VEXRO-913418 format. One line per 2 residues: number of its first residue (from 1); for each residue x, y, z of C-alpha. Coordinates in Angstrom, 2 decimals, decimal comma. Each point is the difference from the previous one (the first is absolute). Layout:
<sites>
NUM	X:Y:Z  ...
</sites>
This chain:
<sites>
1	13,85:23,23:-24,24  -3,26:0,63:1,82
3	-2,91:-1,78:-1,70  -3,47:1,46:0,57
5	-3,44:-0,35:-1,53  -1,86:3,18:-0,95
7	-3,67:-0,46:-0,78  -2,46:2,36:-1,58
9	-3,52:0,53:1,31  -2,84:2,25:-1,04
11	-3,16:0,54:-2,00  -0,41:-1,10:-3,61
13	1,38:2,40:-2,62  1,98:2,05:2,52
15	3,17:-0,74:-1,94  1,71:-2,79:1,95
17	1,32:-1,88:-3,04  1,07:3,20:-1,78
19	1,88:1,12:3,11  1,85:-3,34:0,25
21	1,00:0,36:-3,66  1,22:3,56:0,60
23	2,08:-1,22:2,97  1,44:-3,14:-1,61
25	-0,59:0,10:-3,75  -1,96:-3,29:0,33
27	-3,64:-0,36:-1,08  -1,59:-2,40:2,51
29	-3,19:-0,47:-2,07  0,92:-3,26:-1,74
31	-3,35:-1,52:-1,00  -1,63:0,91:-3,34
33	-3,27:0,61:1,87  1,77:2,46:2,28
35	1,40:1,84:-3,00  -3,38:0,09:-1,69
37	-1,96:1,13:3,07  2,67:2,28:1,43
39	-0,26:-1,47:3,49  2,12:-2,39:2,06
41	-1,74:-3,35:0,57  2,83:-2,15:1,29
43	3,03:0,87:2,09  2,78:1,70:-1,94
45	3,68:0,06:0,91  2,95:2,29:-0,52
47	3,27:0,81:1,74  1,84:3,15:0,97
49	3,58:0,50:1,19  0,87:3,10:1,99
51	3,40:1,31:1,11  1,33:-1,38:3,26
53	-0,60:-3,67:-0,74  -3,80:0,09:0,04
55	-2,01:-2,28:-2,27  -3,77:0,14:-0,17
57	-2,22:-2,67:-1,43  -3,16:1,86:-0,98
59	-3,41:-1,65:0,10  -2,66:1,84:-1,96
61	-3,47:-1,00:1,20  -3,38:0,37:-1,70
63	-2,13:2,94:1,09  -3,42:-1,18:-1,25
65	-2,30:-1,28:2,75  -0,55:-3,25:-1,95
67	3,71:-0,81:0,29  0,59:0,73:3,69
69	0,69:-3,76:0,36  3,12:0,44:-2,13
71	0,85:3,20:1,86  -0,04:-1,82:3,36
73	2,36:-2,66:-1,40  2,46:2,76:-0,85
75	-0,07:1,67:3,41  1,22:-3,11:1,87
77	3,69:0,61:-0,62  0,11:3,80:0,04
79	2,60:1,84:2,07  -1,17:3,40:-1,17
81	-3,24:1,11:-1,60  -0,31:2,82:-2,49
83	-3,59:1,21:0,29  -0,82:1,56:-3,36
85	-2,66:2,73:0,00  -0,88:2,03:-3,09
87	0,18:3,71:0,70  -3,07:0,69:-2,15
89	-2,24:-2,45:1,92  1,39:-0,35:3,53
91	-0,92:-2,84:2,36  -2,38:-2,54:-1,61
93	-1,67:-3,28:1,13  2,87:-2,31:-0,98
95	2,48:2,43:1,57  -1,78:-0,63:3,30
97	-0,28:-3,78:-0,42  3,61:-0,39:-1,11
99	1,24:2,01:2,98  -2,10:-2,12:2,37
101	1,35:-3,20:-1,56  3,60:1,21:0,32
103	-0,61:0,90:3,64  -1,64:-3,38:0,74
105	2,87:-1,85:-1,67  2,55:1,72:2,17
107	1,65:2,40:-2,44  1,68:2,61:2,20
109	1,83:2,37:-2,33  -0,74:1,90:-3,15
111	-0,69:3,24:-1,81  -2,61:1,64:-2,17
113	0,56:0,76:-3,68  -2,37:2,78:-1,08
115	-0,18:-0,75:-3,73  -1,22:2,09:-2,95
117	1,27:3,22:1,54  0,28:1,42:-3,51
119	-3,80:-0,19:-0,31  -0,78:2,36:2,93
121	1,06:3,51:1,03  2,22:0,62:3,07
123	-2,92:1,14:2,17  -1,96:-3,20:-0,70
125	3,12:-2,10:0,59  0,51:1,63:3,42
127	-3,67:-0,58:0,86  0,15:-3,69:-0,98
129	3,28:-0,43:1,91  -1,65:1,32:3,16
131	-3,04:-2,23:-0,55  2,28:-3,05:-0,30
133	1,87:0,94:3,19  -3,28:0,20:1,91
135	-1,17:-3,29:-1,43  3,20:-1,80:1,03
137	-0,16:1,22:3,61  -0,14:-3,00:2,36
139	1,26:-2,43:-2,64  3,49:-1,47:-0,36
141	0,62:2,65:-2,70  -0,71:2,92:2,31
143	2,82:2,49:-0,55  1,33:-1,96:-3,00
145	1,61:1,99:-2,87  -2,41:1,18:-2,71
147	1,79:0,48:-3,32  -1,76:1,66:-2,97
149	1,08:-1,61:-3,27  -0,88:-0,16:-3,67
151	0,71:-3,20:-1,88  -0,63:1,84:-3,29
153	2,47:2,85:0,51  2,38:-1,69:2,48
155	-0,49:2,73:2,59  0,69:-1,18:3,55
157	1,39:-3,41:-1,03  3,53:0,68:1,24
159	-1,37:1,47:3,22  -2,10:-3,17:0,40
161	3,14:-2,15:-0,37  1,72:2,07:2,66
163	-2,89:-0,47:2,41  0,03:-3,75:-0,64
165	3,72:-0,14:0,75  -0,52:1,87:3,30
167	-2,88:-2,28:1,04  2,13:-3,12:-0,38
169	1,86:0,95:3,18  -3,26:-0,47:1,95
171	-0,77:-3,45:-1,42  1,29:-3,20:1,61
173	-0,48:-2,21:-3,02  -0,69:-3,72:-0,02
175	1,52:-2,51:2,43  3,18:-1,32:-1,56
177	0,27:-2,87:2,50  -2,24:-3,03:0,13
179	-1,54:-2,21:-2,70  -1,04:1,51:-3,31
181	-3,62:0,58:-0,95  -1,09:1,07:-3,48
183	-3,76:0,58:-0,55  -0,78:-0,57:-3,66
185	-1,71:2,83:-1,88  0,67:-1,19:-3,57
187	0,67:-3,36:-1,69  1,10:-0,53:-3,60
189	2,23:-2,21:-2,13  3,03:0,81:-2,12
191	0,92:-2,30:-2,85  3,04:-2,05:0,91
193	-0,20:0,96:3,68  -3,42:-1,07:1,23
195	-1,93:1,40:2,95  0,79:3,51:1,26
197	-1,63:1,63:3,04  0,34:3,59:1,12
199	-0,50:1,64:3,36  1,52:2,07:2,76
201	2,35:-1,94:2,29  -1,43:0,73:3,46
203	2,88:-1,45:2,05  3,30:-1,84:-0,21
205	1,89:-0,79:-3,16  -0,50:-2,57:-2,75
207	2,85:-1,56:-1,96  0,25:-1,67:-3,38
209	-0,16:-3,75:0,61  -2,13:0,29:3,15
211	-2,69:-2,65:0,53  -3,39:1,69:0,26
213	-3,60:-0,89:0,73  -3,13:1,63:-1,37
215	-2,70:0,48:2,61  -2,77:-0,88:0,42
217	0,33:-2,67:-2,73  3,23:-1,51:1,40
219	1,67:-0,24:-3,43  3,77:-0,31:0,32
221	2,63:1,32:-2,40  3,32:1,80:-0,25
223	1,05:3,58:-0,81  1,52:-0,07:-3,46
225	0,60:3,73:-0,38  -0,72:3,40:1,59
227	-0,49:3,44:-1,53  -0,25:3,27:1,91
229	-1,01:3,04:-2,06  1,09:-1,69:-3,22
231	3,41:-1,12:1,33  0,99:-3,63:0,45
233	0,91:-0,67:3,64  1,28:-2,96:1,99
235	-1,72:1,30:3,12  -3,33:1,76:0,57
237	-0,21:2,25:3,07  -2,82:1,08:2,29
239	-1,69:3,10:-1,37  0,73:-0,77:-3,65
241	-2,49:-0,54:-2,80  1,03:-3,39:-1,41
243	-0,76:-2,20:-2,96  0,84:-3,58:0,97
245	0,35:-2,80:-2,56  -1,23:-3,25:1,60
247	1,21:-3,40:-1,15  -2,23:-3,05:0,44
249	-3,25:1,94:0,45  -2,57:0,36:-2,77
251	-1,36:3,53:-0,37  -3,56:-1,39:0,11
253	0,63:-1,04:3,61  0,83:3,54:1,17
255	-2,27:3,06:0,23  -0,08:3,44:1,53
257	-0,65:-0,47:3,70  2,50:-2,86:0,30
259	3,24:0,54:1,89  3,51:-1,33:-0,62
261	1,79:-1,11:3,18  2,85:-2,34:1,02
263	-0,92:-3,66:-0,40  -1,58:-1,62:3,06
265	0,24:3,01:2,31  -3,47:1,56:0,16
267	-3,51:-1,38:0,21  -3,28:1,58:-0,96
269	-2,93:0,76:2,24  -3,79:0,31:-0,19
271	-0,56:1,75:3,34  1,77:3,12:1,32
273	-0,47:2,21:3,05  0,29:3,70:-0,82
275	-0,33:3,56:1,19  -2,85:1,39:-2,13
277	-0,37:3,76:-0,54  -3,39:0,95:-1,43
279	0,06:3,19:-2,07  -1,93:3,06:1,14
281	-1,19:0,30:-3,59  -1,60:-3,48:0,07
283	-3,70:0,34:-0,92  -1,37:-2,33:2,71
285	0,85:-2,12:3,02  1,98:-3,19:-0,54
287	-1,89:-2,98:1,39  1,48:-3,18:1,47
289	0,46:-2,70:-2,69  -0,17:2,46:-2,91
291	1,53:-1,31:-3,24  2,55:2,31:-1,68
293	3,10:-0,19:-2,21  3,50:0,14:1,47
295	2,85:1,60:-1,95  3,58:-0,38:1,21
297	3,14:0,18:-2,13  -1,36:-1,39:-3,28
299	-2,58:-2,29:1,65  -3,73:0,36:-0,38
301	-2,07:-2,50:1,98  -3,59:-0,11:1,34
303	-0,14:0,09:3,81  -2,53:-0,16:2,81
305	0,57:2,53:2,77  -0,36:-1,37:3,54
307	-0,17:2,84:2,53  1,58:-1,34:3,19
309	-1,34:2,43:2,61  -3,17:1,53:-1,47
311	-2,84:-0,58:-2,45  0,45:3,14:-2,13
313	2,87:2,32:-0,84  -0,97:3,61:-0,59
315	1,72:2,30:-2,53  3,20:1,38:1,51
317	0,33:-2,80:2,56  2,79:-2,56:0,37
319	-0,18:-3,53:1,41  1,61:-3,42:0,09
321	-1,51:-2,37:-2,54  0,55:-3,37:-1,59
323	-0,10:-0,35:-3,78  -1,00:-3,37:-1,43
325	1,32:-0,27:-3,53  -1,74:-1,77:-2,86
327	3,27:-1,59:-1,14  3,52:-0,20:1,45
329	2,54:2,77:-0,52  3,30:0,98:1,58
331	-0,44:2,70:2,64  2,66:0,84:2,57
333	-0,09:1,99:3,25  0,03:3,71:-0,74
335	-1,37:-0,35:-3,54  -2,43:2,83:-0,82
337	-3,32:-0,64:-1,74  -3,02:1,80:-1,41
339	-3,64:-1,11:0,12  -2,37:0,94:-2,82
341	-3,62:-0,70:-0,78  -1,23:-2,04:-2,95
343	-2,74:2,22:-1,40  0,16:2,91:-0,16
345	3,77:-0,28:0,22  1,38:2,19:2,77
347	2,81:-0,01:2,55  -1,35:-0,43:3,55
349	3,07:-0,53:2,14  3,15:-1,95:0,57
351	2,69:-0,62:2,52  2,85:-2,29:0,98
353	0,37:-3,75:0,39  0,79:-0,85:3,63
355	-0,09:-3,81:0,04  -0,07:-2,01:-3,25
357	-0,56:-3,35:1,75  -2,32:0,68:2,94
359	-1,43:-2,80:2,14  -3,74:-0,56:0,16
361	-1,47:2,93:1,91  -3,21:0,76:1,79
363	-1,38:3,42:-0,79  0,30:2,50:2,85
365	2,65:-2,21:1,64  2,03:2,23:2,34
367	3,05:-2,28:-0,47  -0,15:0,32:-3,78
369	-0,39:3,78:0,15  2,88:0,30:2,48
371	2,20:-2,05:-2,32  -0,84:2,17:-3,01
373	0,69:3,14:2,02  3,39:-1,41:0,96
375	0,73:-0,99:-3,60  -0,79:3,55:-1,06
377	1,66:1,97:2,80  1,89:-2,33:2,35
379	3,63:-0,99:0,16  1,16:-2,95:-2,06
381	0,36:-2,13:3,15  -3,49:0,89:1,22
383	-1,42:-0,83:-3,41  1,63:-3,44:0,05
385	-1,01:-0,67:3,61  -3,66:0,60:-0,79
387	0,11:-1,99:-3,23  1,43:-3,01:1,81
389	-2,45:0,47:2,90  -3,04:0,07:-2,30
391	1,16:-3,19:-1,71  -1,04:-1,65:3,32
393	1,08:-3,65:0,24  1,08:-0,25:-3,66
395	3,06:2,21:0,22  1,64:1,81:-2,91
397	3,02:-0,94:-2,04  2,83:2,36:-0,91
399	-1,15:-0,16:-3,63  -3,57:0,91:0,93
401	1,24:2,95:2,04  2,08:1,14:-2,97
403	-3,01:-0,17:-2,32  -2,34:1,75:2,43
405	2,36:2,79:1,09  1,95:0,57:-3,19
407	3,22:0,18:2,10  3,32:-1,28:-1,26
409	1,44:-3,02:1,82  2,57:2,25:1,67
411	-2,61:2,44:1,31  -2,26:-2,80:1,13
413	2,80:-1,65:1,96  0,76:3,32:1,68
415	-3,65:0,48:0,95  -0,30:-3,58:1,30
417	3,10:0,18:2,21  -1,48:2,00:2,94
419	-3,20:-2,06:-0,07  1,93:-3,26:0,25
421	2,22:1,40:2,76  -2,99:1,17:2,06
423	-1,88:-3,26:-0,58  -2,99:1,80:-1,54
425	0,30:-2,48:-2,84  1,62:-3,44:-0,10
427	1,75:-1,66:-2,93  -1,64:-3,44:-0,18
429	1,63:-1,48:-3,10  3,55:0,57:-1,17
431	-0,49:-0,64:-3,73  -2,20:1,43:-1,34
433	-0,04:2,52:2,83  -3,45:0,11:1,60
435	-0,97:2,31:2,85  -2,72:-0,15:2,64
437	-1,17:2,69:2,42  0,80:-0,57:3,68
439	-3,71:-0,20:0,94  -0,62:-2,59:-2,73
441	3,03:-1,99:1,21  -1,41:-0,03:3,55
443	-3,45:-0,99:-1,31  1,45:-2,94:-1,94
445	1,94:-1,12:3,08  -3,16:0,09:2,11
447	-1,87:-1,86:-2,71  2,57:-2,83:-0,17
449	0,26:-0,18:3,80  -3,78:-0,34:0,16
451	0,09:-2,75:-2,63  2,67:-1,87:2,00
453	-2,07:0,20:3,19  -3,23:-1,00:-1,74
455	1,64:-2,98:-1,71  1,40:-1,34:3,27
457	-3,33:0,47:1,76  -1,64:-2,11:-2,71
459	2,87:-2,53:-0,03  0,77:-0,34:3,69
461	2,13:-3,16:-0,45  2,43:1,74:-2,38
463	3,07:1,82:1,24  -0,09:2,51:-2,84
465	-1,08:0,83:-3,55  2,03:-0,73:-3,13
467	1,76:3,05:-1,41  -1,57:-0,47:-3,42
469	-3,45:-0,38:1,56  0,44:3,24:1,97
471	1,46:1,73:-3,04  -3,08:-0,93:-2,01
473	-2,11:1,91:2,51  1,50:3,38:-0,92
475	-2,87:2,13:-1,43  -0,40:-0,42:-3,76
477	0,62:3,67:-0,71  3,38:-0,32:1,70
479	3,18:-1,60:-1,36  1,05:-3,47:1,27
481	3,59:1,28:0,01  -0,94:2,20:2,97
483	-0,25:-3,15:2,17  3,72:-0,21:0,85
485	0,41:3,55:1,36  -3,29:-0,23:1,92
487	0,91:-3,34:1,60  3,43:1,40:0,94
489	-1,74:2,94:1,66  -2,35:-2,30:1,97
491	3,02:-2,00:1,19  1,77:3,18:1,05
493	-3,08:1,03:2,01  -0,09:-3,44:1,67
495	-3,40:-0,84:-1,48  1,09:-2,95:-2,15
497	2,79:-2,54:-0,34  1,11:-1,36:-3,38
499	1,17:-3,59:0,48  1,08:-1,46:-3,34
501	-3,21:-0,29:-2,00  -2,32:0,80:2,92
503	-1,07:3,29:1,52  -0,87:-0,34:3,70
505	-1,23:2,07:2,88  2,79:0,40:2,58
507	-0,21:-2,62:2,78  -3,10:-1,69:-1,39
509	-0,33:-3,78:-0,58  -2,84:-1,99:-1,46
511	-2,66:-1,30:2,42  -2,74:-2,64:-0,15
513	-3,41:-0,35:1,63  -1,13:-3,12:1,84
515	-1,91:-1,21:-3,06  3,00:0,64:-2,24
517	2,27:-1,84:2,41  -2,33:-3,03:-0,13
519	0,13:-0,04:-3,80  3,79:0,27:0,07
521	0,22:-3,04:2,31  -2,07:-1,98:-2,51
523	2,32:1,14:-2,84  3,06:-1,07:2,01
525	-1,60:-3,39:0,69  -0,79:-0,51:-3,71
527	3,58:0,84:-1,00  1,39:-2,27:2,73
529	-2,26:-2,83:-1,08  1,12:0,43:-3,63
531	3,58:-0,66:1,04  2,46:-0,09:-2,89
533	-2,74:0,80:-2,55  -2,34:2,55:1,65
535	-3,39:0,99:-1,49  -0,13:2,61:-2,75
537	-1,57:3,44:0,50  -3,15:-1,18:-1,79
539	-0,21:-3,13:2,12  0,41:2,05:3,18
541	-2,71:2,46:-1,14  -2,42:-2,85:-0,63
543	0,84:-1,83:3,23  -0,24:3,09:2,21
545	-2,77:1,83:-1,89  2,26:3,07:-0,16
547	0,36:2,46:-2,93  3,40:-0,08:-1,68
549	0,98:3,60:0,86  -0,81:-0,50:3,68
551	1,82:-3,34:0,05  3,13:1,56:-1,48
553	-0,14:2,78:2,61  -0,10:-2,65:2,76
555	2,79:-2,05:-1,60  2,25:3,05:-0,35
557	-0,73:0,92:3,62  1,05:-3,51:1,06
559	3,16:0,33:-2,08  0,93:3,30:1,71
561	-0,63:-1,67:3,38  2,22:-3,00:-0,90
563	-2,99:-2,38:0,13  0,15:-0,82:-3,73
565	2,48:0,29:-2,85  -0,69:1,46:-3,43
567	1,71:-2,05:-2,69  -1,56:1,91:-2,91
569	-3,18:1,99:-0,56  -2,33:-3,02:0,25
571	2,10:-2,50:2,00  0,16:0,21:3,82
573	1,47:-2,53:2,49  -0,37:-0,64:3,68
575	3,37:0,50:1,76  0,43:-3,61:1,14
577	-0,34:-1,78:-3,39  2,20:2,69:-1,61
579	2,67:-0,51:2,68  -0,11:-3,77:-0,58
581	0,53:0,46:-3,75  2,87:2,40:0,64
583	1,59:-2,45:2,43  -0,14:-2,80:-2,60
585	1,49:2,27:-2,66  2,87:1,28:2,13
587	0,90:-3,51:1,22  0,08:-1,29:-3,59
589	2,16:2,91:-1,16  2,44:-0,48:2,87
591	0,26:-3,65:-0,97  0,12:0,29:-3,80
593	1,02:3,64:-0,53  -2,67:0,62:-2,65
595	-3,50:-0,92:-1,07  -1,99:0,10:-3,25
597	-3,76:0,71:-0,21  -0,80:-3,71:-0,74
599	2,09:-1,03:3,03  -1,84:2,57:2,15
601	-3,34:-1,40:-1,17  1,18:-3,55:0,84
603	1,23:1,19:3,41  -3,24:1,77:0,98
605	-2,66:-1,74:-2,08  -1,22:3,45:-1,18
607	-1,77:0,61:-3,30  1,47:2,57:-2,42
609	-2,70:2,49:1,10  1,73:0,32:3,41
611	3,52:-1,21:-0,78  1,14:2,89:-2,27
613	-1,51:2,83:2,16  1,66:-1,53:3,10
615	3,42:-0,21:-1,65  -0,33:3,66:-1,10
617	-1,16:0,93:3,50  3,07:-1,60:1,60
619	2,14:1,89:-2,54  -1,70:3,27:1,00
621	0,57:-0,47:3,72  3,67:-0,86:-0,66
623	-0,11:-3,67:1,03  1,04:-1,16:-3,45
625	1,53:1,44:-3,11  -0,73:-1,16:-3,52
627	2,93:-1,16:-2,11  -1,22:-1,04:-3,42
629	-2,79:-2,52:0,60  1,22:-0,89:3,47
631	-0,22:1,51:3,49  2,83:0,18:2,50
633	0,12:1,34:3,56  0,56:3,72:0,10
635	1,67:-0,23:3,42  0,61:-2,48:2,79
637	-3,37:-0,81:1,54
</sites>
C-alpha cells in the first residue's frame, strides 16, 4: 500500500473541514471551541483509502490568520496539498499566504478544490476557475487540476477522489530507508496506556519495542504500541499518520515541536546554514541580524538571521544565510523551513537547510560561500571535499560528515572512495574514522618539521626530540592522533628519522660550543672525583653554578658520547668507577655464583642510595639477572 499525506490549505471559512468530512466521513474539528466558533484552531486528522492500494492521511489545517502557526506545523509532512478556494469568494489573503508557505516548505504536487459550487451559477464558476488558473501561474500548482465540488450536495466528490488517485502516480512519497523521524504535533494520555504522541512519519519505519529518544529534551523511552488510522500496527511506515504510545516518558515532558527519533542517533543544533528565499510579497527589505521565527516540521523557534554575503535582502531575492536559533532543535540537511515575523504576524520567506552543523564562519568568506554552493548544487564527493577542506587542521569524523550531509553510511562511503584514492583527503584515524584535507595534512607536516628543527637549534647538544614532546606541539585545534601518520610521512620524505622514543633529523648529531665543552669537562671531573658515590644532581648544580635543566642536557650528551653512564634519572657515573664496580661484581659472581644486596654493599662499600640503582642497572644491561633476592651472571663475562 502506498501511504501519502494530503493536506488542506486555504482561507478561513472556505470549507476545508466540510470537504474533508465529505471525502472521509470524519469531522476533524475535535475541540469544543472549534465546534462553537465554527473554525479550525488546531490541526485535524482523517484518513481516506482509495482503490489501487492508496491510503491518504489527511491533515486539515486552520485557515484563520491567527492560527497560521498551526497550519505551518501541518504542512511539514505533506505529499500533496489540496488548496481549497470557495467559489463564491475566490482567492483571499490566507489563500495567498498558505500557497506561499506550501511552496517554501517544498510541497511539489497538489490540486485545487473549488468548494461551494452549489452557491454560484455556472458562468460565475467558470469566471472564478479562470481567475484561479491565472493566480496559480508560476507556482508549483500551475496547471494543477481544479475540481469544483459541493460538500453539502456531494457534487464533484467522486471526481475529486479520481483526481487524487491519478495524482498519486506523480508523488514519490517519503523515504522508506534510513532512521525514523516523527515530529510531534499532538500529545495526550490514555488511561492505562500513558503518553501518546501523534505525527507524520517523515522517513524510515518505527517498530513496537524500539528504543526512542525525544529531542531536544533527550528523554529516553520505548514504543509500547502504534496506531495508524485507528488500526493497531506492529510497524509504522514512512508517510503514515501515526499515534505512538511511549513507555517510560511522562506526557508532561513532551510537547508539539519535539521529535521522536532512534535513541542516541541524532543531535540537535543551534546554528544552521541555509538557502533563504525572500518572498516578493514581503513588505520591506530583510536586514542582517533581523530576529524572526522559524517554523519547520512542528518546530517554532526564534532565530537571528545572519546574511553571509550582503547587508540586506530585497523582496524576491535569494541568498545564503546562517540562522542562529534561540534553543536547540533537530534540523537535518534538506529540511525546509519558513520564516515569519512576530508582529504583525506575516510570512516573509523560507528555504532549505544546507548544513546543520556549520563551522565558525566569517561573513563574505569566499571559501564559506563556495562550500554552500557545492552543498546546494555540487556532487556528493565535491560537497565532502569542501567540508573536510574548510575544517582546516581539525579534520572531520565520519559521524560529523553524516550529520552535516544527511547521507547514509553507504552513500557517504561511496562519495569518500574517489577522494581517498586521489589523495584529496587522508584518513588520519582508523576508529573513529577522521579525515583531513591534503593541504591541511601538508601544513601539519611542515609545522611539525619546523618544530623539530627549532627544537634542535635551541638544544644543540641533543640528537633529537622525544616523540611525546613533538606530539605535544601539534596545534591545539588538531588531533594528537594525527601525529603518527604525519611522522610516517616525514620519514617517507626523508625529513625525519624515528629512533625508538626520539625523532631526529637525518645525519645530525648533537654538538657543543667551546664554553659548553669546558663545563662538560668540569662535570666529568666531578663525577670522576666522586668515584663509587658520585655527587647528586643538586650537588653538581651547586658546585658548578649550573641550572638543573642545562646540567641534565650536558649529562645526557656525555652519556650519548660514552663519557658518562646514566644509572637512573638522577644518578650518573664516570666510566672508570662504574667499570671498577662491575669488575668487582663479575669476579664475585664467578667465584660464588650469586650475590645478595647486603653482600653487594659489603663488597663495594656503597650506601643503599647507590647500591639498589646499580644492581638494577646491571640487570638492565644484561650483566646480571635477578633470581628471587639474589643476582647471578646472565652470561659468561
